N, C-alpha and C positions, 0 to 999 in steps of 0.2 A: 191441527184443523184438519176438516173433513174434505175429502175432492168434492169439487163442486162448489165450495164456498168461495166468496168473492174477497180479494185482497186490493185495497185502495192503498198504492205508495206515493208518498208526498216525498219527494226528493229535492234537495238544496244544493245545487253545484257549488262547488268550491271555485274560488279564485280571488285574484287580487282585488282588493277594495271591497270585498263581500264581508258584511259583518252577520253575527248571528248570536243572540243572545239566550243561551240554552237555559238559564236560570228561569227567565220569563216563559219560555216555551215549555219546559216541563211544569213548572210552578202555576201557570196562568192559563196559557193557550189549550194544553192539552186536557187539563180539567174541565175547561169550558167546553170544548168540543166533546168530551165524554158525558158531561151532564146534558149537552143539548141533544145529543144522538142516543143518549140512553140505553135500553136492551137491544137495541139493533147492533151494536159492536159487540161482538164476541171475544175480540181479544184486539190488544194493541202493543206494539213496541215502538220504541225511540231508540234510535242508534247514531252515535257521534263518530263519524269518520276518523281514523287515525293514520292513515297510511293508503297508499295505492300499492298496485302488484308489484313495482319494482322496489329494490331497496331504496331507502331513504326518499322516496316519491310522496308527493303530497297526495291527500285521499280525493277521489274524483266528486265525492259529495260531503259537505260540511255536515250535514245531518240527512237522516231518513226516518221516516215515520212510516209504519205499515197498520192499517186497520182492518180488521176481518170482519164480513158480514155473511149470513147465510145466504143471500141472492142479490144480484144487481138491484132488484125491486126494493128490497128492503134498505139499501144503502141510498137509492136514490128518494124514498119516501121520508127516510131520517134526514137527509142532509138538506135536500132541497129547501124547506122552510127556513132553514137557517144558514143557507149559503153566503147571503150578504154578510151577515154577522161574523161569521167564522173567517171568510176571507178578508174582511175589513180589519180583523184584527192582525193580519201579518205584518203590517208596518210597525207594529209595536215591537216585533222582535228580530227583524231582519230587513235587509235590503235586497235579498235574493228572491228572484221570481221562482217559485216552485214549479217543479215538473211533476204532473200528476200521471199515474198509469194505473189502471184497473185490469186486474189479472182474475183468471179462474185458478183454484188451486187443483193442481193435477196429482200431486202424490203428496 
């Protein structure tokens, strides 16, 4: 990614009683998001947490997704019209409320 690009991180915290269907997320949700946001997405990654920083500790996040855009305006323009549909799909794969952070790529 280039300096100045925007990264939208969607973080799903781990915890007791929390569930996450990775097959649904990667097989249905992410393809839907990709189709709806189209060429505005420069790149995307999905990561599954496997451990924390301490030996044998649980990961702080069950799953993390990162979507990259040229600018915050390109993200907002692409996401805005589809926000309700995208966020409405969340209960289909998890009972975790996602934490969303928008960052600018520095390096």
